[in-house]
C-alpha positions, 0 to 999 in steps of 0.5 A: 796319063799318070799311070800307078804301077803294082808290080816290076817283073817283066811284063812291069818293065817293058810295060813302064819305059813304052809308057814312060817312052811315049810320053806318059808320067809313071808315077809311082811304082810298087812291088813287095819288093823295096829293091824291085820296085826301086830299080824300075822305078829309077828307069822310069823317074818315078816314086816307089814304095813297097808299102800298099797303103803308101800308093797315090791316090790320084793317079788317071791309071792303076796297071796291076802287073803282078802273078794271077794267084797274087792279084786278088788277095793285093786287091782286098788290101789296095787302098781306094784310089781313082783312076783306071784300074787295068790288069795285063794277064791272058787268063784273069778275068776283067771284071775281078775288079768289078767290086773294086773301082768301077772304071776297069779293064785289060792291057794284055801285052802277047809277048814272051818279056825278059828284063834284059833283053829289048823288044819292039812295043810297036810291034806287039799286039795289045788285046784291051777290054774294058767295062763301059764306053768311056774307059774303053776309049780311054784304054784305046788312047793308052794302048795307041800311044804304043802298039800299033796292033791294039785289039779288043778281047773278051775275057771268055776268047783271051783265055784261050790265046793265053792257051794258045800262046803257052803252047806256040812259046813256053811249051816250044822254048822247054823243047829247045831246054831238052834238046840243049840237054840231048846236045850238052851230053854228047859235048855239041853246042846248041848253036849248030840248032839256030838255024833250024829254029830260025827255019822252023818261025821264018816258015809259019810266017808264010804257011800255015803251021800245019803244012810247015810239019816235017820229021818222022812224025808225019810219015810215023816212021816207027823205026826211027822213032824207037830207036830215037825214045832209046837214046831218051835218059827218062821216061818223062822225055821219052813219054813226050815224045811219044804222045807228041809224035802221035799227036803229030801223026794225028793231024798229017792225016787229017789233011 
């Protein structure tokens, strides 16, 4: 397929590279920031532009990989094109394209992406959706060219998948940020936690998350909980500790 990318962020960068490696042609990259468009274009052998009016109109597929709140305003200024329009967002419905193009859908990779960290795209679950059967087949073919795990999911259910990913990934990583700050204040390296983090992640590959839960909150050891809360320096983190501990204990009692 000949593909145009609208956006050049983390998701666009990894997805464009994977598609290029799978034999697809990345014809063009658009970004409002010319430097960003040029960087991804250079990595994929594509042309680049920072002007919507210069977007090629004859590609097979247009992949919109931009911030959720930027997508709708961008669509209002897109030139008319041939081909399928896809977005990569977790919480944006497929029918955002309805009034703009006849064939459209979603290609949502369930993974966290950083430009400087490589990922194996063949292992990433790709969730797809389309507005008709013909388009669905084409999106499925595209998805299966880069991933061994392709699944159909409606826009309604995908928003809950995205929500769960925020808890599992973004919120978990924020806990690492808080942990690193606590350690840094005491002159302790964050590396000491890495074996613990790795084992915690490994356990949920073999057992249910609820079964893997340990710590003072499970048994609601109030003396330890209150002592640790007193060690924290700001009210926001104290409240987080208390709320999360209460949530852990409440769920552990339901076993």
